[in-house]
C-alpha positions as CSV (number, residue, x, y, z in Angstrom):
1,M,-8.3,5.3,9.9
2,A,-5.6,6.5,7.6
3,R,-2.1,6.1,8.8
4,P,0.2,9.2,8.5
5,I,3.1,9.0,6.1
6,V,6.8,9.4,7.0
7,A,9.1,9.8,4.0
8,V,12.9,9.1,4.2
9,V,14.7,11.2,1.6
10,G,18.4,11.7,0.8
11,R,21.2,11.0,-1.6
12,P,22.0,7.5,-2.7
13,N,24.1,5.3,-0.3
14,V,23.4,7.4,2.8
15,G,21.7,4.4,4.5
16,K,18.0,5.0,3.8
17,S,17.2,1.3,3.2
18,T,19.1,0.4,6.4
19,L,17.1,2.8,8.4
20,F,13.9,1.7,6.6
21,N,14.5,-1.9,7.6
22,R,15.6,-0.9,11.2
23,I,12.3,1.0,11.8
24,T,10.0,-1.6,10.3
25,G,11.9,-4.5,11.8
26,G,13.0,-5.8,8.4
27,R,9.6,-7.2,7.9
28,V,8.7,-8.2,4.4
29,A,5.1,-7.1,3.5
30,I,2.6,-9.9,3.2
31,V,2.1,-9.3,-0.5
32,E,5.7,-9.9,-1.3
33,D,5.2,-13.6,-0.7
34,Q,2.5,-13.7,-3.3
35,P,3.2,-14.3,-7.0
36,G,2.4,-11.6,-9.6
37,V,3.3,-8.5,-7.5
38,T,6.2,-6.2,-8.0
39,R,8.9,-6.6,-5.4
40,D,10.0,-3.0,-5.7
41,R,8.3,-2.0,-2.5
42,L,8.6,1.6,-1.3
43,Y,6.5,1.4,1.9
44,R,5.8,-0.6,5.0
45,H,3.7,-0.3,8.1
46,A,5.6,0.8,11.2
47,Q,4.7,1.3,14.8
48,W,6.4,3.1,17.7
49,G,4.6,3.1,21.0
50,E,0.9,3.4,20.3
51,R,1.2,5.2,17.0
52,E,1.2,3.5,13.6
53,F,2.4,5.1,10.5
54,T,3.5,4.2,6.9
55,L,7.2,4.5,6.3
56,V,8.2,5.3,2.7
57,D,11.7,4.8,1.2
58,T,12.0,7.4,-1.6
59,G,15.1,5.9,-3.2
60,G,18.3,7.8,-3.9
61,L,17.8,11.3,-5.2
62,E,20.4,11.6,-8.0
63,L,21.8,14.9,-9.2
64,G,21.8,15.9,-12.9
65,G,25.3,16.2,-14.3
66,A,28.2,17.3,-12.1
67,E,27.9,17.1,-8.3
68,D,27.6,20.9,-8.0
69,N,24.6,21.1,-10.3
70,V,21.0,21.2,-9.1
71,F,18.6,18.4,-9.6
72,S,17.7,17.3,-13.1
73,G,14.1,18.0,-14.0
74,G,12.8,14.5,-13.5
75,T,14.6,14.0,-10.3
76,R,13.4,17.3,-8.9
77,L,9.8,16.2,-9.7
78,Q,10.4,12.9,-8.0
79,A,11.6,14.6,-4.9
80,E,8.8,17.1,-4.8
81,A,6.2,14.3,-5.3
82,A,7.6,12.4,-2.3
83,I,7.8,15.5,-0.1
84,A,4.3,16.7,-1.0
85,E,2.7,13.4,0.1
86,A,4.5,13.1,3.4
87,D,3.3,14.2,6.8
88,V,6.8,14.1,8.3
89,I,10.1,14.0,6.4
90,V,13.4,12.4,7.6
91,F,16.3,13.9,5.7
92,L,19.1,11.4,5.9
93,V,22.7,12.5,5.2
94,D,26.1,10.8,5.5
95,G,27.8,11.7,8.7
96,R,31.0,10.2,7.6
97,Q,31.2,11.9,4.2
98,G,30.1,15.2,5.5
99,L,28.1,18.0,3.8
100,T,27.8,17.8,-0.1
101,A,26.3,19.9,-2.8
102,G,23.7,17.2,-3.2
103,D,22.6,17.6,0.4
104,E,22.3,21.3,-0.1
105,A,20.1,20.8,-3.2
106,I,17.7,18.5,-1.3
107,A,17.6,20.9,1.7
108,E,16.6,23.7,-0.6
109,L,13.5,21.7,-1.6
110,L,12.7,20.7,2.0
111,R,12.9,24.2,3.4
112,R,10.1,25.2,1.0
113,S,7.9,22.2,1.9
114,K,6.6,23.7,5.2
115,K,6.5,20.1,6.5
116,P,8.2,18.9,9.7
117,V,11.7,17.9,8.6
118,F,14.3,16.2,10.7
119,L,17.9,16.3,9.7
120,V,19.5,13.0,10.5
121,P,23.2,12.4,10.0
122,N,23.7,8.6,9.6
123,K,26.8,6.4,10.1
124,V,27.7,8.3,13.3
125,E,29.2,5.7,15.7
126,D,30.8,8.2,18.2
127,F,28.3,10.7,19.6
128,S,31.0,12.3,21.8
129,K,32.4,14.1,18.8
130,P,29.6,16.4,17.6
131,E,32.0,18.4,15.5
132,R,31.8,15.6,12.9
133,Y,28.2,16.5,12.0
134,M,27.8,20.1,13.2
135,E,28.5,21.3,9.6
136,F,25.0,20.2,8.7
137,Y,23.6,23.1,10.8
138,S,24.3,25.3,7.8
139,L,21.5,23.6,5.9
140,G,19.0,25.6,8.0
141,L,16.9,22.6,9.0
142,G,17.4,22.8,12.8
143,E,19.5,20.6,15.1
144,P,20.8,17.4,13.6
145,I,19.7,14.1,15.1
146,P,22.7,11.8,14.7
147,I,22.1,8.0,14.4
148,S,23.8,4.8,13.3
149,A,21.0,2.9,11.5
150,S,23.2,-0.2,11.0
151,H,23.8,-0.5,14.8
152,G,20.4,1.0,15.9
153,M,22.1,3.7,17.9
154,N,19.8,6.7,18.8
155,T,17.1,5.4,16.5
156,G,14.7,5.3,19.4
157,D,15.2,9.0,20.1
158,L,14.6,9.7,16.4
159,L,11.3,7.7,16.5
160,D,10.2,9.6,19.6
161,T,10.8,12.8,17.7
162,I,9.0,11.5,14.6
163,V,5.9,10.3,16.5
164,A,5.6,13.6,18.4
165,A,5.4,15.4,15.1
166,L,2.7,13.2,13.5
167,P,-0.7,14.8,12.9
168,P,-3.4,14.0,15.4
169,E,-5.3,10.8,14.9
170,D,-8.5,11.0,13.0
171,S,-11.5,12.2,15.0
172,G,-13.9,9.8,13.3
173,D,-16.3,12.4,12.1
174,E,-17.1,10.5,8.9
175,D,-20.6,9.0,8.4
176,P,-20.4,5.6,10.1
177,D,-23.2,4.2,7.9
178,A,-21.6,5.1,4.6
179,I,-19.7,2.5,2.7
180,K,-16.3,4.2,1.8
181,I,-15.1,3.4,-1.7
182,A,-11.6,4.3,-2.6
183,F,-10.8,4.8,-6.3
184,I,-7.1,4.0,-6.7
185,G,-4.8,3.5,-9.7
186,R,-2.2,5.2,-11.8
187,P,-2.6,8.8,-13.1
188,N,-5.0,9.3,-16.0
189,V,-6.7,5.9,-15.9
190,G,-10.1,7.7,-15.5
191,K,-10.7,7.7,-11.7
192,S,-12.3,11.1,-11.6
193,S,-14.3,10.4,-14.8
194,L,-15.7,7.3,-13.2
195,V,-16.7,9.2,-10.0
196,N,-18.5,11.8,-12.1
197,A,-20.2,9.3,-14.3
198,M,-21.4,7.3,-11.3
199,L,-22.8,10.5,-9.7
200,G,-24.3,11.7,-12.9
201,E,-22.7,15.1,-12.4
202,D,-19.3,16.8,-12.5
203,R,-18.4,16.8,-8.9
204,V,-14.6,16.3,-9.6
205,M,-12.5,18.2,-12.0
206,V,-11.6,16.1,-15.1
207,S,-8.9,17.0,-17.6
208,D,-6.7,15.4,-20.2
209,I,-3.8,16.5,-18.2
210,P,-2.7,13.6,-15.9
211,G,-2.6,14.6,-12.3
212,T,-5.5,17.2,-12.4
213,T,-6.8,15.8,-9.2
214,R,-4.4,17.1,-6.6
215,D,-5.9,15.7,-3.4
216,A,-8.1,12.9,-2.2
217,I,-11.7,14.1,-2.7
218,D,-14.6,12.7,-0.7
219,T,-18.1,12.7,-2.1
220,L,-21.1,11.5,-0.1
221,F,-24.3,10.3,-1.9
222,E,-27.2,8.0,-1.4
223,R,-28.6,5.3,-3.8
224,D,-31.5,2.9,-3.1
225,G,-31.5,3.8,0.6
226,K,-27.7,3.1,1.0
227,H,-25.1,5.7,1.8
228,Y,-21.7,5.8,0.0
229,M,-18.6,7.9,0.2
230,L,-16.5,8.0,-3.0
231,I,-12.9,8.8,-2.3
232,D,-11.1,9.9,-5.5
233,T,-7.3,9.8,-5.2
234,A,-5.0,12.2,-6.9
235,G,-2.7,11.8,-9.8
236,M,1.0,12.8,-9.8
237,R,2.1,14.0,-13.2
238,R,2.3,17.4,-14.7
239,K,1.7,18.5,-18.3
240,G,4.9,18.6,-20.3
241,K,6.9,17.1,-17.4
242,I,5.8,13.5,-17.4
243,D,8.5,11.4,-15.8
244,E,8.3,7.7,-14.9
245,A,10.2,8.2,-11.7
246,V,7.5,10.6,-10.4
247,E,4.6,8.3,-11.4
248,R,5.6,5.7,-8.9
249,Y,4.7,8.1,-6.1
250,S,1.1,7.9,-7.2
251,V,1.1,5.0,-4.7
252,M,1.7,7.4,-1.9
253,R,-1.5,9.3,-2.8
254,S,-3.4,6.0,-2.5
255,L,-2.2,5.0,1.0
256,R,-4.5,7.1,3.1
257,A,-7.5,6.4,0.9
258,I,-7.0,2.7,1.1
259,D,-6.6,2.7,4.9
260,R,-9.9,4.7,5.2
261,S,-11.9,2.6,2.8
262,D,-14.3,-0.2,3.2
263,V,-13.7,-1.4,-0.3
264,V,-11.2,-0.5,-3.0
265,L,-11.9,-0.1,-6.8
266,M,-8.5,-0.7,-8.5
267,V,-8.9,1.2,-11.8
268,I,-6.8,0.0,-14.7
269,D,-6.6,1.5,-18.2
270,A,-7.9,-1.4,-20.4
271,S,-6.2,0.2,-23.4
272,Q,-2.8,-0.2,-21.7
273,G,-3.2,-3.3,-19.6
274,V,-1.6,-4.1,-16.2
275,T,1.6,-2.2,-15.4
276,E,4.2,-2.6,-12.7
277,Q,2.8,0.5,-11.0
278,D,-0.7,-1.1,-11.1
279,K,0.8,-4.1,-9.2
280,K,2.4,-1.9,-6.6
281,I,-0.8,0.1,-5.9
282,A,-3.0,-3.0,-5.9
283,G,-0.5,-4.8,-3.6
284,Y,-1.0,-2.2,-0.9
285,A,-4.8,-2.8,-1.0
286,H,-4.2,-6.5,-0.6
287,E,-1.8,-6.1,2.2
288,A,-4.2,-3.8,4.0
289,G,-6.8,-6.5,3.9
290,K,-9.3,-4.5,1.9
291,P,-11.9,-6.1,-0.4
292,C,-11.1,-5.2,-4.0
293,V,-12.8,-4.9,-7.4
294,L,-10.7,-4.7,-10.5
295,V,-12.3,-2.0,-12.7
296,L,-11.0,-2.1,-16.3
297,N,-11.9,1.4,-17.6
298,K,-11.8,2.8,-21.2
299,W,-13.2,-0.5,-22.4
300,D,-14.7,1.4,-25.3
301,L,-11.2,2.0,-26.7
302,V,-10.4,-1.7,-27.0
303,V,-11.1,-3.4,-30.4
304,K,-13.2,-6.4,-29.5
305,D,-14.5,-9.7,-30.7
306,D,-16.5,-12.3,-28.9
307,K,-13.5,-13.6,-27.0
308,T,-11.7,-10.4,-26.1
309,M,-13.1,-10.1,-22.6
310,A,-12.1,-13.7,-21.8
311,R,-8.6,-13.1,-23.1
312,F,-8.3,-9.9,-21.1
313,D,-9.5,-11.6,-17.9
314,K,-6.9,-14.3,-18.3
315,K,-4.2,-11.8,-18.9
316,V,-5.2,-9.6,-15.9
317,R,-5.4,-12.7,-13.7
318,S,-1.9,-13.8,-14.7
319,E,-0.5,-10.3,-14.0
320,L,-2.3,-10.0,-10.6
321,L,-2.2,-13.5,-9.2
322,F,-2.2,-12.2,-5.7
323,L,-5.6,-10.7,-6.4
324,S,-7.1,-13.9,-7.8
325,Y,-10.1,-13.4,-5.5
326,A,-11.0,-10.0,-6.8
327,P,-13.9,-9.8,-9.4
328,T,-13.3,-7.9,-12.6
329,I,-15.7,-5.5,-14.4
330,Y,-15.1,-3.9,-17.8
331,V,-16.5,-0.4,-18.0
332,S,-16.4,2.9,-19.8
333,A,-16.7,6.2,-17.9
334,L,-17.3,7.9,-21.3
335,T,-20.2,5.7,-22.5
336,K,-21.3,4.7,-19.0
337,Q,-21.2,1.0,-20.0
338,R,-21.8,-1.3,-17.0
339,L,-21.4,1.5,-14.5
340,P,-24.6,0.6,-12.5
341,K,-23.1,-2.8,-11.8
342,I,-20.1,-1.3,-9.9
343,L,-22.2,-0.5,-6.8
344,E,-23.7,-4.0,-7.0
345,L,-20.2,-5.5,-6.8
346,V,-19.2,-3.1,-4.0
347,D,-22.2,-4.2,-1.9
348,F,-21.4,-7.9,-2.6
349,V,-17.7,-7.8,-1.7
350,V,-18.3,-5.8,1.4
351,E,-20.8,-8.5,2.5
352,Q,-18.2,-11.2,1.7
353,N,-15.5,-9.3,3.7
354,T,-17.7,-9.3,6.8
355,R,-19.0,-12.9,6.6
356,R,-18.6,-15.1,9.7
357,I,-18.5,-18.9,9.6
358,A,-19.5,-21.0,12.6
359,T,-16.6,-22.8,14.2
360,S,-18.3,-26.2,13.9
361,V,-18.8,-25.7,10.2
362,I,-15.1,-24.7,9.7
363,N,-13.8,-27.8,11.4
364,E,-16.2,-30.0,9.5
365,V,-14.8,-28.6,6.2
366,M,-11.3,-28.9,7.6
367,A,-11.9,-32.6,8.3
368,D,-13.1,-33.1,4.7
369,I,-10.0,-31.3,3.4
370,L,-7.7,-33.6,5.4
371,R,-9.5,-36.7,4.1
372,V,-8.7,-35.8,0.6
373,M,-5.2,-34.3,1.1
374,P,-3.3,-35.5,4.2
375,A,-1.4,-32.9,6.2
376,P,2.3,-32.5,5.3
377,S,5.0,-34.2,7.3
378,D,8.7,-33.9,7.7
379,K,11.2,-36.5,9.0
380,G,8.3,-38.7,10.3
381,R,6.5,-35.9,12.1
382,R,3.1,-35.0,10.6
383,L,1.3,-31.7,11.0
384,K,-1.8,-32.0,13.2
385,I,-4.5,-29.4,13.0
386,L,-6.1,-29.5,16.4
387,F,-8.7,-26.8,16.0
388,V,-9.7,-23.9,13.6
389,T,-11.8,-20.9,14.4
390,Q,-12.6,-17.6,12.7
391,A,-11.1,-14.8,14.9
392,D,-12.1,-11.7,12.9
393,V,-13.7,-10.1,9.8
394,R,-12.5,-7.3,7.6
395,P,-10.7,-9.3,6.4
396,P,-11.9,-12.8,7.4
397,T,-9.2,-14.1,9.7
398,F,-8.8,-17.8,10.7
399,V,-6.7,-19.1,13.6
400,F,-5.2,-22.6,13.2
401,F,-4.1,-24.4,16.4
402,V,-1.4,-26.9,15.4
403,N,1.2,-29.2,16.9
404,D,4.1,-27.8,14.9
405,E,3.8,-24.5,13.0
406,K,6.9,-25.2,10.9
407,L,5.1,-28.1,9.2
408,F,2.3,-25.7,7.9
409,H,3.8,-25.3,4.5
410,F,2.8,-22.5,2.1
411,S,1.5,-24.9,-0.5
412,F,-0.8,-26.6,2.0
413,K,-2.0,-23.2,3.2
414,R,-2.8,-22.2,-0.3
415,H,-4.8,-25.4,-0.8
416,I,-6.8,-24.7,2.3
417,E,-7.5,-21.2,1.2
418,N,-8.8,-22.4,-2.2
419,R,-11.1,-24.9,-0.5
420,F,-12.4,-22.3,2.0
421,R,-13.2,-20.0,-1.0
422,Q,-14.9,-22.8,-2.8
423,T,-17.0,-23.6,0.3
424,F,-17.6,-20.2,1.9
425,G,-17.1,-17.7,-0.9
426,F,-15.2,-14.6,0.4
427,E,-15.2,-13.3,-3.2
428,G,-13.4,-10.0,-3.5
429,S,-11.9,-10.3,0.0
430,P,-8.4,-11.4,1.1
431,I,-8.2,-14.1,3.7
432,R,-5.8,-14.1,6.6
433,F,-4.5,-17.3,8.3
434,I,-2.8,-17.2,11.8
435,I,-0.9,-20.3,12.7
436,R,-0.5,-20.9,16.5
437,Q,1.4,-23.8,18.0
438,R,-0.1,-25.2,21.2
439,E,2.2,-24.6,24.2
440,K,2.3,-28.2,25.2
441,E,3.2,-29.2,21.6
442,K,6.2,-26.7,21.4
443,V,9.5,-28.3,20.7
């Protein structure tokens, strides 16, 4: 089920990152601990009560030129992109500094969005003096909700208001038997062309203009008795107004599609290679625990010799180390090269993602691992792995019961994951480890 998106917008230095960390608990996304992924994260999962949502920090919206000018062209597009993708918008202003021309420029965009917008003066420590933030009423965005993000004051009331405005949870009307495949990636890498080529007809509009696909488009079809749903995610850019700051919001268009999917096809332009934006989008799929296939499209545009694919594979792996488990396929939507193999890979990685291993087999393999590589120790105290069991699938999740969770070092965890993959497969699927310290062993 797709999580709704809540975007935090506002001028620089009004406290957006502070509020972002306050709501998400300051948690660092799983993928940030992995090598090869960009650390410029804009989004994290959040939960308040029973509702989950994705919180997006849009960054500071700078003005072009003097303070009393409207947005520069690129910045306006950046703001519009973030606003268009959000279900709810939190407009953060500086309650100490007061109303500025920059706030008025942002408010002008928000009033036209027809989205739920909450005006939030930050840095308000004394709620007994409302006159300090009443001037924000003039923005025409309703009653201000004052908070102090740094101290956590009134943030609970803000979250109550946000959650009440979220769209209803999905009804679950989608075909439960269909394998849902999300095509994600930067604008103009050929996602829509791939969908059309796989279907053998033009179901999705394709254009040389990046961003032709404006919304996520679902297409159901059947092949060899199996049902599939192809989810084509939209691009972000406009002809004549291509701006790098806007392109990073293509990740927001991928969030819902990834959450809804059973498997993700991360489409990369082979003629351009892996970019930082590719890492950001792929990182969300990894973090969400979705099986993934790396699809290098436009392979027909690459000048090749007998070693080109091997070199490309090595380069892609070095750029996307955190997706080392994801298989690669080199295709061309134009020439239809290798397109039939995509669904074969989809079926394979979905099966890998749902694989269960008997507890007795897991512990036998774990014993073999420990015979070759003893568990780490610190100050004379050695890690003891008492028991391991598989707790879940989608993704495969293993629970380790240990004597001291602090001794379960990251390097040792990686070694175990590599051995599990060598033994059990799980190709295309992330693996999750949960480390639990037995109560009687707690120190």
